C-alpha positions as CSV (number, residue, x, y, z in Angstrom):
1,M,148.7,59.8,94.7
2,A,148.0,56.1,95.0
3,T,144.8,54.7,93.8
4,P,142.5,53.4,96.6
5,P,142.2,49.4,96.9
6,G,139.4,48.1,94.7
7,A,139.5,51.1,92.3
8,G,140.9,49.3,89.4
9,P,139.5,48.6,85.9
10,A,137.6,45.7,87.0
11,A,135.8,47.7,89.6
12,L,135.0,50.4,87.1
13,R,133.6,47.9,84.6
14,F,131.4,46.2,87.3
15,V,129.9,49.6,88.4
16,A,129.5,50.5,84.6
17,A,127.6,47.2,84.1
18,A,125.5,47.9,87.2
19,C,124.5,51.3,85.9
20,W,123.7,49.8,82.6
21,Q,121.2,47.3,84.2
22,V,119.5,50.1,86.2
23,V,119.0,52.2,83.0
24,R,118.0,49.1,81.0
25,G,115.6,47.9,83.7
26,R,114.3,51.5,84.1
27,Y,114.7,51.3,87.9
28,V,114.1,55.0,88.2
29,E,114.6,55.1,92.0
30,H,118.3,54.2,91.4
31,F,118.8,56.9,88.7
32,P,120.5,59.3,90.9
33,R,123.2,56.8,91.6
34,V,123.7,56.5,87.8
35,L,124.0,60.2,87.5
36,E,126.5,60.3,90.3
37,F,128.5,57.7,88.5
38,L,128.3,59.6,85.3
39,R,129.5,62.7,87.0
40,S,132.5,61.0,88.6
41,L,133.3,59.4,85.4
42,R,133.4,62.7,83.5
43,A,135.6,64.2,86.0
44,A,138.0,61.2,86.1
45,A,138.2,60.7,82.3
46,P,136.7,63.8,80.5
47,G,137.6,62.4,77.0
48,L,135.8,59.1,77.4
49,V,132.3,60.3,76.5
50,R,131.6,63.4,74.3
51,Y,130.3,66.3,76.1
52,R,127.0,66.4,74.2
53,H,126.2,62.7,74.7
54,H,126.9,63.1,78.6
55,E,124.7,65.9,78.9
56,R,121.9,64.4,77.0
57,L,122.0,61.3,79.0
58,C,122.1,63.3,82.2
59,M,119.2,65.4,81.1
60,G,117.2,62.4,80.2
61,L,117.7,60.7,83.5
62,K,117.0,63.8,85.4
63,A,113.7,64.2,83.4
64,K,112.6,60.7,83.9
65,S,113.2,61.1,87.7
66,A,111.2,64.3,87.8
67,L,108.4,62.6,86.1
68,L,108.4,60.0,88.6
69,L,108.1,62.5,91.5
70,I,105.3,64.3,89.7
71,Q,103.3,61.1,89.4
């Protein structure tokens, strides 16, 4: 299967940097996009991030999003 155009390592680094800026800037409204990126990254490269770190990060982002909805 051929990789789609624009899906190379540079695009992946760009999306990862954008996600990092969202988390670092605490832009909670964009946390679901970061979660989706983490899920797709986990599916594409399962050994890149340890399972425990992945789950803790996802749980923290989901919790922060839920707290925003409650407030």
